C-alpha positions, 0 to 999 in steps of 0.5 A: 572754285575751292573756298579756303580758310573756313574749315570749322566754321558755321555759317552763323560764325562766317556771317559774324566774321563778315559783319566785323570786316571779313570778306571773301577774295580771289586772286586770279591765277592769270596762266591756269584755270584753277582759282581759290577764294580765301576767306580773309578774317577781320584785321587780317592782311590780303599780302600772304595770299597775293605774293603767292599768287603774284610769284606764280604769275611772274615765274609762268609769265616767262613762257608767254614773252610777248604778253608777260608785262600784261600779266605781271601788271594785272597781277601787281593790280590785284595784289594792291587793291587786296583781290576780288571781292566775292563775298556776296556771291560765296554767301549766296551759295552758302545760304543755298547749300545751308539754308538757315532754319525758320520753324514753322512756330504754327506746327510747334505749339502743339507740341 
């Protein structure tokens, strides 16, 4: 999955923003396999990300006539709640890729 809106941020800055209220959310595209996770900063609204996915689901939903009400209602649900929260999963992946540096103080005392 692709994570957007974290360009230029270090892991320390991301952790600070999450402590202030930031989070990673995903708005599922119900018609395609492509999924994007957005980093929503504190005091930022998720409506601009949700509206894009809602319109995409409505425009592609006409192809699947019997399931269209289901797809549109599910898309409206995710738009209303602000997306699925994936903060803990993304932070676990980021910590695994870029671990926090913990020096061995025993070895540093002789330098």
